[in-house]
C-alpha positions in Angstrom: 10.1 -3.9 5.6 10.3 -2.1 9.0 6.8 -4.0 9.7 8.6 -7.3 10.0 10.1 -5.5 12.9 8.2 -4.6 15.6 7.1 -0.6 13.8 10.9 0.0 14.2 12.1 1.4 10.7 15.9 0.8 9.7 18.0 3.8 8.5 20.9 3.1 6.1 24.2 4.1 8.2 25.1 5.5 5.2 22.3 8.0 3.6 21.8 8.0 0.3 23.8 4.2 -0.4 21.5 2.0 -0.3 18.6 3.7 -2.3 17.2 6.1 -4.5 14.4 8.7 -3.8 11.7 8.3 -6.9 11.3 11.9 -8.7 7.8 12.3 -10.5 7.8 13.3 -13.8 5.1 16.2 -14.8 3.7 13.8 -16.8 0.2 13.4 -16.0 -1.1 10.0 -14.1 -3.2 8.1 -15.9 -7.5 8.4 -14.2 -7.1 4.4 -13.1 -3.9 1.7 -12.9 -4.0 -1.9 -12.9 -1.2 -4.2 -12.7 -3.2 -7.4 -12.0 -4.3 -6.7 -15.9 -1.0 -6.3 -16.8 0.2 -9.9 -15.3 2.4 -8.3 -13.3 0.7 -9.7 -9.9 0.4 -12.4 -8.5 -1.8 -14.2 -6.5 -3.3 -13.5 -2.5 -1.4 -15.7 -0.4 -2.0 -16.2 3.4 -0.4 -15.4 6.7 -1.7 -17.7 8.1 -2.1 -17.8 12.4 1.8 -15.7 12.5 0.9 -12.2 13.9 2.8 -9.5 12.5 4.0 -12.1 9.3 3.7 -10.0 6.4 4.8 -11.2 3.2 7.2 -9.4 1.2 5.8 -8.7 -0.9 5.8 -5.9 1.4 6.5 11.4 2.9 2.6 11.1 2.7 2.1 12.5 -1.0 -0.5 10.4 -2.7 0.1 12.2 -5.5 3.9 11.0 -5.3 2.5 7.7 -4.1 -0.5 7.7 -7.5 2.9 8.7 -10.2 5.1 6.5 -8.8 1.9 3.4 -9.4 1.9 4.7 -12.8 4.6 5.1 -13.5 7.2 2.0 -12.2 4.2 -0.5 -11.3 2.7 -2.0 -7.6 4.2 -0.3 -4.9 5.0 -2.0 -1.8 4.0 0.3 1.9 3.5 -0.2 5.2 -0.3 1.0 6.6 -2.0 1.5 10.1 -4.2 -1.1 9.6 -7.4 -1.4 12.6 -9.8 -4.0 13.0 -11.8 -2.5 10.4 -10.1 -3.6 7.9 -8.7 -7.0 10.1 -12.4 -7.4 8.9 -13.4 -5.3 5.8 -15.3 -7.7 3.5 -15.1 -5.4 0.2 -16.8 -2.2 -0.9 -14.9 0.6 -0.4 -12.6 1.4 3.1 -12.6 4.3 5.1 -11.4 3.7 8.1 -11.7 6.7 10.1 -9.9 4.2 12.7 -6.6 4.6 11.7 -4.1 7.0 11.8 -2.6 8.8 9.4 0.8 9.8 10.4 3.9 8.4 10.1 5.2 6.1 12.3 2.0 4.2 13.2 2.0 1.7 10.9 1.3 -2.4 11.6 0.9 -3.7 8.5 2.3 -4.0 5.0 0.5 -4.3 1.5 0.8 -4.5 -2.4 -0.7 -1.7 -3.7 -1.3 -2.7 -7.6 -3.5 -0.5 -8.5 -5.5 3.0 -7.9 -8.8 4.3 -9.4 -13.0 5.3 -9.0 -16.5 4.7 -9.2 -17.6 8.1 -9.2 -18.2 9.5 -5.6 -15.0 7.7 -4.2 -10.8 7.5 -5.3 -9.1 4.6 -4.0 -6.5 2.6 -4.0 -6.1 -1.1 -5.5 -4.2 -3.9 -2.3 -3.7 -6.6 -2.3 -3.3 -8.2 1.6 -1.8 -11.5 3.0 -4.7 -13.0 4.9 -6.3 -15.3 2.0 -8.8 -14.6 -0.8 -11.2 -15.5 1.6 -10.6 -12.0 2.8 -12.0 -8.4 1.8 -12.4 -9.0 -2.0 -11.2 -11.8 -2.8 -8.0 -11.0 -0.7 -8.1 -7.2 -1.9 -9.0 -3.5 -0.6 -10.3 -1.2 -2.4 -9.0 2.2 0.0 -9.4 5.7 0.8 -7.8 7.9 -2.1 -8.0 11.8 -1.6 -8.5 11.6 1.5 -6.1 12.6 3.9 -3.1 10.1 3.6 -5.2 7.1 5.0 -4.3 5.4 7.6 -0.5 6.4 6.6 -0.6 4.2 3.0 2.2 7.3 0.9 3.9 7.7 4.7 6.3 4.1 3.3 6.1 3.8 0.4 8.9 1.5 -1.9 10.4 -0.1 -4.1 13.3 -2.1 -5.8 15.5 -0.8 -7.5 17.1 -3.7 -9.6 
């Protein structure tokens, strides 16, 4: 993932040969999805004290990302994480300091679901800072909030 390579995006030499674009169906996505409930998400790990050593469970369109999480499963994503994210300790997280622009990502996370609490929509994000960070290793990052932290810019999944 680019975020393990000083933020430089690597491009395949032969476009289209190494992956395919997710084209969401016309089906409306579920109101809420949490893949932890389906037993397909491993336990939260800690990357320790090593800077930019995110674990490898790693176009800006949040609706397409929502459909991918609904139709495919957990999705790896690169986000722009600030000190607000670093010191997050639970609850809904909207970070006004992070960028929604492509190319600003500096951290890899796994989107394991999404939902809402009646006031805010959120992504359920698995992090690599251990279980003492956030809500037992997870964050509830703002969804439908202008692509907060660029969560939909560099989302990817394996094609097996």
